[in-house]
C-alpha positions as CSV (number, residue, x, y, z in Angstrom):
1,M,-2.4,12.0,-16.9
2,S,-0.4,10.6,-13.9
3,T,3.3,10.7,-13.5
4,H,3.4,7.5,-11.4
5,T,6.3,5.2,-12.4
6,P,6.1,1.4,-12.7
7,A,7.9,1.2,-9.3
8,I,5.0,3.1,-7.6
9,T,2.6,0.8,-9.3
10,L,4.4,-2.3,-8.0
11,R,4.5,-0.7,-4.5
12,R,0.8,-0.1,-4.6
13,R,0.3,-3.8,-5.6
14,R,2.4,-4.9,-2.7
15,Y,0.4,-2.9,-0.2
16,T,-3.1,-3.5,-1.6
17,G,-2.9,-7.1,-3.0
18,E,-4.2,-5.8,-6.3
19,S,-3.1,-7.4,-9.6
20,V,-0.5,-5.5,-11.6
21,Q,-3.1,-4.5,-14.1
22,Q,-5.5,-3.2,-11.4
23,A,-2.7,-1.3,-9.7
24,R,-1.5,0.2,-13.1
25,Q,-5.1,1.3,-13.9
26,A,-5.5,2.8,-10.4
27,T,-2.2,4.7,-10.4
28,S,-2.6,6.0,-14.0
29,S,-5.9,7.7,-13.2
30,L,-4.6,9.5,-10.1
31,P,-3.9,13.2,-10.3
32,P,-0.3,14.3,-9.9
33,G,0.7,14.6,-6.2
34,T,-1.8,12.1,-5.0
35,S,-0.7,9.2,-2.8
36,P,-0.7,5.9,-4.8
37,I,-1.6,4.0,-1.6
38,P,-5.3,4.4,-0.6
39,A,-6.1,5.6,2.8
40,A,-7.8,3.3,5.3
41,A,-11.6,3.1,4.8
42,A,-12.3,3.6,8.5
43,S,-10.5,4.4,11.7
44,A,-10.9,0.8,12.9
45,Q,-8.9,-0.3,9.8
46,Q,-6.2,2.2,10.7
47,I,-6.0,0.8,14.2
48,L,-5.9,-2.8,13.0
49,E,-3.1,-2.0,10.5
50,A,-1.1,-0.2,13.2
51,R,-1.4,-3.1,15.6
52,V,-0.4,-5.6,13.0
53,L,2.6,-3.5,12.0
54,L,3.6,-3.0,15.7
55,G,3.3,-6.8,16.3
56,L,5.5,-7.5,13.3
57,L,8.1,-5.0,14.5
58,E,8.1,-6.4,18.1
59,C,8.6,-9.9,16.8
60,R,10.8,-9.1,13.8
61,N,13.4,-11.8,14.6
62,V,10.7,-14.5,14.4
63,Y,9.9,-13.6,10.8
64,T,13.4,-12.7,9.4
65,H,15.5,-15.7,10.4
């Protein structure tokens, strides 16, 4: 049984786009100490996510005003 809280379930939902029910099922089946956010499926996905995040950080004023 997992010790993940509803806040962790909602955080996973935010990062993955899953429904609340899907995120709840996924986090409830994780062993304790496991990250609730899944790792990137491939190194290309990691690079893409890093570049998107960097782009958002570099242009943060465009998105936060």
